[in-house]
C-alpha positions in Angstrom: 151.4 -217.5 9.2 149.8 -221.0 9.1 148.2 -222.4 12.2 148.9 -225.8 13.7 145.6 -227.6 14.4 145.1 -230.4 16.8 141.5 -231.3 15.7 139.5 -231.0 12.5 136.5 -228.6 12.6 133.7 -230.8 11.2 130.0 -229.9 11.3 128.3 -232.8 9.5 129.1 -234.5 6.2 131.4 -237.3 5.3 134.8 -237.5 7.0 137.7 -239.5 5.3 141.1 -240.1 6.8 144.0 -239.7 4.4 147.6 -240.8 5.2 149.0 -240.3 1.8 148.9 -244.0 0.9 147.3 -245.5 -2.3 144.6 -247.1 -0.1 143.8 -243.8 1.4 143.5 -242.3 -2.0 141.0 -245.0 -2.9 139.0 -244.3 0.3 139.0 -240.6 -0.7 137.5 -241.3 -4.1 134.9 -243.6 -2.6 134.0 -241.1 0.1 133.8 -238.3 -2.4 131.5 -240.3 -4.7 129.2 -241.0 -1.8 129.2 -237.4 -0.5 128.4 -236.1 -3.9 125.5 -238.5 -4.4 124.2 -237.6 -0.9 124.7 -233.9 -1.2 127.0 -233.8 1.8 130.3 -231.9 2.3 133.5 -233.9 2.3 136.1 -233.4 5.0 139.5 -234.9 4.3 141.7 -235.3 7.4 145.5 -235.9 7.4 146.9 -236.6 10.9 150.6 -236.0 11.2 153.7 -235.7 13.4 157.0 -234.0 12.6 158.4 -237.5 11.7 155.6 -238.2 9.2 155.2 -234.7 7.7 156.7 -233.9 4.3 159.8 -231.7 4.4 158.8 -228.0 4.5 160.2 -225.6 1.9 162.0 -223.8 4.7 164.0 -226.9 5.7 167.7 -226.8 5.2 170.6 -228.8 6.8 171.1 -227.7 10.4 167.8 -225.9 10.7 164.6 -227.3 12.1 161.7 -225.1 10.7 158.8 -224.1 13.0 155.9 -226.5 13.5 153.7 -224.2 11.4 156.0 -224.8 8.4 155.5 -228.6 8.8 151.7 -228.0 9.1 151.8 -226.0 5.8 153.7 -228.8 4.0 151.2 -231.3 5.2 148.3 -229.2 3.9 150.0 -228.7 0.6 150.6 -232.4 0.1 147.0 -233.2 1.2 145.6 -230.6 -1.2 147.7 -232.2 -4.0 146.2 -235.6 -3.2 142.7 -234.2 -3.3 143.5 -232.5 -6.7 144.9 -235.7 -8.1 141.7 -237.6 -7.2 139.7 -235.8 -9.9 136.7 -235.2 -7.7 133.4 -233.6 -8.8 134.1 -229.9 -8.8 130.6 -229.2 -7.4 131.5 -231.2 -4.3 132.2 -229.1 -1.2 135.6 -230.4 0.0 137.5 -229.1 3.0 141.0 -230.4 4.0 142.2 -230.6 7.6 145.9 -231.1 8.7 145.7 -232.3 12.3 148.8 -232.5 14.4 148.3 -235.7 16.5 147.5 -239.3 16.5 145.1 -240.5 13.7 142.6 -242.5 15.8 142.0 -239.7 18.3 141.6 -237.0 15.6 139.3 -239.1 13.4 137.1 -240.1 16.3 136.8 -236.5 17.4 135.8 -235.4 13.9 133.3 -238.3 13.8 131.4 -236.9 16.7 129.8 -234.4 14.3 130.0 -236.4 11.1 127.3 -238.3 9.2 129.8 -241.0 8.1 133.5 -241.8 8.8 135.5 -243.4 5.9 138.9 -245.0 6.4 141.1 -247.1 4.3 142.5 -250.5 5.4 146.1 -251.2 4.5 146.1 -254.4 6.6 149.4 -253.8 8.3 149.9 -255.1 11.8 149.4 -258.3 13.9 147.1 -261.2 13.2 144.0 -259.5 14.6 144.5 -256.6 12.3 145.2 -258.4 9.0 141.9 -257.3 7.5 141.8 -253.8 9.1 144.7 -251.5 9.9 145.1 -250.3 13.4 143.6 -246.9 12.7 140.5 -248.4 10.9 140.2 -251.0 13.7 140.1 -248.2 16.3 137.5 -246.3 14.3 135.2 -249.2 13.7 135.2 -250.1 17.4 134.8 -246.6 18.9 133.3 -244.2 16.3 130.0 -242.4 17.3 128.8 -242.6 13.7 128.6 -245.2 11.0 132.0 -246.2 9.6 132.9 -247.5 6.1 136.3 -249.3 5.6 137.5 -249.2 2.0 139.8 -252.0 1.1 142.3 -251.6 -1.8 141.0 -252.4 -5.2 137.6 -250.7 -4.7 138.5 -247.5 -6.5 135.7 -246.3 -8.8 134.3 -249.8 -9.0 130.6 -249.8 -8.6 130.3 -253.5 -9.5 133.0 -254.9 -7.3 132.8 -255.9 -3.7 131.2 -253.4 -1.3 133.3 -251.9 1.5 132.6 -253.1 5.0 130.2 -250.8 6.9 130.1 -250.9 10.7 127.4 -249.5 12.9 128.4 -247.1 15.7 129.7 -248.7 18.9 127.0 -249.4 21.4 126.9 -247.0 24.3 128.7 -248.0 27.4 
């Protein structure tokens, strides 16, 4: 039976958050390219709740499957996103399906990461037009460097560089 994890087990490397969006897919490709060039492992983290998880195979009208079935459906969808990205087969990639809020899970994983990569969909209020709420939280609180990948940067080595933020100052 599948386990339900509430944090991603990361021990160094590049961590990228993936919510299933096109922007997250671009961030995945960008992070994978960097991880491959640096010789670092890539950790792809999908945070989820029952309301954001894909429907498990065991779902049927009138029956709510166990939480582990939802976790398995999230892992399968995340693995499919990674497969569609066409990453270098020599790159060590590990996927993590984490049950809980994205900012907390990504920041916890960043404690042992060399770099945290997030996409920026730009949804939200005026202060978050350039960064989404998750990327904004990560930029301000991550204990490691953070790269925010904006849409349109996919596999473009000549286009604008993603924004990079230094870790938050102690205190």
